[in-house]
C-alpha positions as CSV (number, residue, x, y, z in Angstrom):
1,M,14.6,-4.8,12.4
2,S,14.3,-8.1,14.1
3,E,11.7,-10.8,13.3
4,V,8.4,-8.9,13.0
5,K,5.8,-9.7,15.6
6,G,2.5,-7.9,15.4
7,T,-1.1,-8.0,16.2
8,S,-4.2,-9.2,14.4
9,D,-6.2,-6.1,15.5
10,L,-6.6,-4.8,12.0
11,S,-6.9,-8.1,10.2
12,G,-9.2,-10.0,12.5
13,T,-7.1,-13.1,12.2
14,E,-3.7,-14.4,13.5
15,D,-2.9,-15.5,9.9
16,V,-2.3,-11.8,9.0
17,L,-0.3,-9.7,11.4
18,V,0.3,-6.0,11.3
19,H,3.1,-4.1,13.0
20,V,3.8,-0.4,12.8
21,E,7.1,1.2,13.7
22,D,8.7,4.5,12.7
23,R,5.8,5.2,10.3
24,I,6.5,1.9,8.4
25,A,3.8,-0.8,8.5
26,T,4.7,-4.5,8.2
27,V,2.0,-6.9,7.0
28,T,3.0,-10.5,7.6
29,I,1.2,-13.5,6.2
30,N,1.5,-15.8,9.2
31,R,1.1,-19.3,7.9
32,A,4.7,-20.5,7.8
33,S,3.7,-24.2,8.2
34,K,1.9,-23.9,4.8
35,H,4.6,-21.8,3.2
36,N,2.2,-18.8,3.8
37,A,-0.4,-20.2,1.3
38,M,-3.4,-17.9,1.3
39,N,-6.8,-19.1,2.0
40,L,-10.1,-17.2,1.7
41,E,-9.7,-15.8,5.2
42,V,-6.2,-14.4,4.4
43,F,-7.4,-12.7,1.2
44,G,-10.3,-11.1,3.1
45,A,-7.9,-10.0,5.8
46,L,-5.5,-8.5,3.4
47,G,-8.2,-6.4,1.8
48,K,-9.3,-5.2,5.2
49,V,-5.8,-4.4,6.3
50,F,-4.7,-2.4,3.3
51,T,-7.9,-0.4,3.3
52,A,-7.2,0.6,6.9
53,L,-3.5,1.3,6.1
54,D,-4.5,3.5,3.2
55,A,-6.6,5.7,5.5
56,D,-3.7,6.2,7.9
57,E,-2.2,9.5,7.0
58,E,0.8,9.0,9.4
59,L,2.2,6.1,7.5
60,R,5.0,6.5,5.0
61,C,5.5,2.9,3.7
62,V,4.2,-0.6,3.9
63,V,6.3,-3.8,3.8
64,I,4.6,-7.1,3.1
65,R,6.3,-10.4,3.8
66,G,5.7,-14.0,4.7
67,A,6.5,-15.6,8.1
68,G,9.2,-18.1,8.7
69,G,11.8,-17.0,6.2
70,K,11.2,-19.8,3.6
71,A,8.4,-18.4,1.5
72,F,6.8,-15.1,0.7
73,S,3.8,-17.1,-0.3
74,A,3.3,-20.4,-2.0
75,G,0.0,-19.0,-3.5
76,A,-3.5,-20.0,-2.9
77,D,-4.2,-22.7,-0.4
78,I,-5.1,-25.7,-2.7
79,S,-6.4,-27.7,0.2
80,E,-9.5,-25.6,0.3
81,F,-10.3,-25.8,-3.4
82,E,-12.6,-28.8,-2.9
83,S,-14.8,-26.7,-0.6
84,V,-14.7,-23.2,-2.0
85,R,-13.3,-23.3,-5.6
86,K,-14.7,-26.6,-6.8
87,D,-16.4,-25.2,-10.0
88,K,-16.9,-22.0,-11.9
89,K,-19.6,-20.6,-9.8
90,A,-17.6,-21.2,-6.6
91,A,-14.5,-19.7,-8.2
92,I,-16.5,-16.6,-9.1
93,D,-17.8,-16.3,-5.6
94,Y,-14.2,-16.7,-4.3
95,A,-13.0,-14.0,-6.6
96,K,-15.5,-11.6,-5.0
97,T,-13.2,-11.7,-2.0
98,S,-9.7,-12.3,-3.5
99,N,-9.9,-9.7,-6.3
100,P,-10.9,-6.8,-4.1
101,S,-8.1,-7.6,-1.7
102,G,-5.7,-7.1,-4.6
103,H,-7.4,-3.9,-5.5
104,A,-6.9,-2.7,-1.9
105,V,-3.1,-3.4,-2.2
106,V,-2.8,-1.5,-5.5
107,S,-4.9,1.5,-4.4
108,C,-3.1,1.9,-1.1
109,R,-1.7,5.4,-1.3
110,H,1.5,4.5,0.5
111,P,4.5,3.0,-1.3
112,T,4.6,-0.8,-0.8
113,I,7.6,-3.2,-0.7
114,A,7.4,-6.9,-1.1
115,L,10.1,-8.5,1.1
116,I,10.6,-11.9,-0.6
117,E,12.3,-14.8,1.1
118,G,12.2,-18.2,-0.6
119,L,9.2,-19.2,-2.7
120,C,7.0,-16.5,-4.4
121,V,4.6,-18.5,-6.6
122,G,1.0,-18.5,-7.8
123,G,-1.1,-16.1,-5.8
124,G,2.1,-15.0,-3.9
125,F,3.7,-14.1,-7.3
126,G,0.5,-12.1,-8.0
127,L,0.5,-10.4,-4.7
128,A,4.2,-9.3,-5.1
129,A,3.3,-7.9,-8.5
130,L,0.7,-5.6,-6.8
131,C,3.5,-4.0,-4.7
132,D,5.5,-1.1,-5.9
133,L,8.9,-2.5,-5.2
134,R,10.2,-6.1,-4.7
135,I,13.4,-7.2,-3.0
136,C,14.4,-10.9,-2.8
137,G,17.1,-13.2,-1.7
138,E,19.5,-15.2,-4.0
139,S,17.7,-18.5,-3.4
140,S,14.2,-17.1,-4.1
141,R,12.1,-18.8,-6.8
142,F,9.3,-17.3,-8.8
143,G,6.5,-18.6,-11.0
144,V,2.8,-19.4,-11.6
145,P,2.7,-23.2,-12.3
146,V,-1.1,-23.4,-12.6
147,K,-0.9,-25.4,-15.8
148,R,-0.2,-28.4,-13.5
149,L,-3.6,-27.9,-11.9
150,G,-5.5,-27.4,-15.1
151,L,-6.2,-23.8,-14.1
152,V,-5.8,-20.4,-15.7
153,E,-5.0,-17.0,-14.2
154,S,-8.0,-14.8,-14.8
155,A,-7.7,-11.5,-16.7
156,E,-8.1,-9.6,-13.4
157,E,-5.3,-11.6,-11.8
158,L,-3.0,-11.1,-14.7
159,E,-3.6,-7.4,-15.3
160,F,-0.8,-6.0,-13.1
161,Q,1.6,-8.8,-13.9
162,V,1.4,-8.2,-17.7
163,K,1.6,-4.4,-17.2
164,K,4.7,-4.6,-15.1
165,Y,6.6,-7.6,-16.5
166,G,5.3,-7.7,-20.1
167,A,3.8,-10.4,-22.3
168,T,7.1,-12.1,-23.1
169,A,7.9,-12.8,-19.5
170,M,4.4,-13.8,-18.5
171,L,3.9,-16.2,-21.5
172,E,7.2,-18.0,-20.5
173,I,6.1,-18.2,-16.9
174,L,2.6,-19.5,-17.7
175,L,3.2,-21.7,-20.7
176,V,6.6,-23.3,-19.8
177,G,5.7,-23.4,-16.1
178,D,9.2,-23.6,-14.7
179,L,10.2,-21.6,-11.6
180,L,12.5,-18.7,-12.3
181,N,15.6,-18.2,-10.1
182,A,16.4,-14.8,-8.7
183,D,18.8,-13.8,-11.4
184,K,16.2,-14.4,-14.2
185,A,13.5,-12.7,-12.1
186,Y,15.8,-9.6,-12.0
187,H,16.5,-9.9,-15.7
188,Y,12.7,-9.8,-16.4
189,G,12.2,-6.9,-14.0
190,I,10.1,-9.1,-11.7
191,V,12.3,-7.9,-8.8
192,N,14.1,-4.6,-8.3
193,K,16.9,-6.0,-6.2
194,V,18.6,-9.3,-5.3
195,V,20.7,-9.6,-2.2
196,P,22.2,-12.5,-0.2
197,D,19.4,-14.4,1.7
198,A,20.6,-13.2,5.1
199,E,20.3,-9.6,3.9
200,V,16.8,-9.5,2.5
201,E,15.1,-8.1,5.6
202,A,17.8,-5.4,6.1
203,A,17.7,-4.4,2.4
204,A,13.9,-4.1,2.4
205,Y,13.8,-2.0,5.6
206,E,16.6,0.2,4.3
207,W,14.5,1.1,1.3
208,A,11.4,1.6,3.5
209,A,13.4,4.0,5.7
210,K,14.5,6.0,2.7
211,I,11.0,6.2,1.5
212,A,9.8,7.2,5.0
213,E,12.2,10.1,5.3
214,G,11.0,11.7,2.0
215,A,8.0,13.9,1.5
216,P,5.0,11.6,1.8
217,L,2.8,13.6,-0.6
218,T,5.5,13.4,-3.2
219,A,5.7,9.6,-2.9
220,R,2.0,9.3,-3.1
221,W,1.7,11.6,-6.1
222,H,4.5,9.8,-7.9
223,K,2.9,6.4,-7.3
224,K,-0.4,7.7,-8.6
225,F,1.0,9.4,-11.7
226,V,3.2,6.4,-12.7
227,Y,0.3,3.9,-12.6
228,R,-2.0,6.4,-14.3
229,L,0.5,6.6,-17.2
230,T,0.3,2.9,-17.8
231,D,-3.1,3.7,-19.2
232,P,-2.7,5.0,-22.8
233,S,-5.7,7.3,-22.6
234,P,-4.9,11.1,-22.7
235,L,-4.5,12.9,-19.5
236,S,-7.4,15.2,-18.6
237,P,-6.9,18.9,-17.9
238,A,-7.5,18.1,-14.2
239,E,-4.8,15.4,-14.2
240,I,-2.3,17.7,-15.8
241,D,-3.1,20.4,-13.3
242,E,-2.6,18.0,-10.4
243,G,1.0,17.7,-11.4
244,Y,1.7,21.1,-10.0
245,D,-0.2,20.8,-6.7
246,A,3.0,20.1,-4.8
247,F,4.0,23.7,-5.1
248,D,1.2,24.7,-2.8
249,T,2.1,22.3,0.0
250,E,3.8,23.0,3.3
251,D,6.3,20.2,2.5
252,F,7.5,22.0,-0.6
253,Q,8.2,25.1,1.5
254,R,10.0,23.0,4.1
255,G,11.9,21.0,1.4
256,Y,13.4,23.7,-0.7
257,K,14.2,26.0,2.3
258,A,16.0,23.2,4.1
259,F,18.0,22.5,0.9
260,L,19.1,26.1,0.6
261,A,20.0,26.2,4.3
262,K,21.9,22.9,3.9
263,E,19.6,21.3,6.6
264,K,17.7,18.0,6.6
265,P,14.0,18.7,5.9
266,S,11.2,17.6,8.3
267,F,8.1,16.7,6.3
268,V,4.6,16.8,7.7
269,G,2.5,15.5,4.9
270,R,0.7,18.8,4.2
């Protein structure tokens, strides 16, 4: 796929573009001149976009990326701190927009892939952690250098990062403050795959296409079950029962019959 060009119809701003092709949605943070730093408007738009994409039954996968090829996102836009995050009260008000946007990404039923080129730091690092899969280039760099600002990541912001990457990795990232290269990010499980810089886009959309050709209900259930199992509380009888719902779907009938007939299945999401 060539450089993504989309519309702001879903987001309400040119700073977040949405493009849908072959049942794959691409969400682009479109602030290349600021290394795709996210201001309050961008956070609000991301929440709006992912809520809308979650409701689209025809979608199969969502890819999120930054414009320009040099940064996934450099994090929060520090230039607006003086006006909207100057003290605790203002920061809490800010979080009333930024945190729900993160919840919208996590709760999106469709599998999500972070296509990471260049910098992935601060809020960008956090956004990538909310995605199900992450693919980056060899020159990508990762970190959360908030110690240089005298700031902390809130418990809400850290929740998914600690669940996915573990306390050891996050303590190094937060306390030492150095940016990790792609190899170390892979070692810590921060990214699923590292490829040459020129191949990041192709690799991300190759995975998106593989996801899109599978049974969509299967992908959605697996995503739901895996995240539920990060919670140590026992499964309820209803949750256990849901694990067998796939057997009553049309896609299951299509899938196993196509397998026996040595044909490629055509899934419909029912």
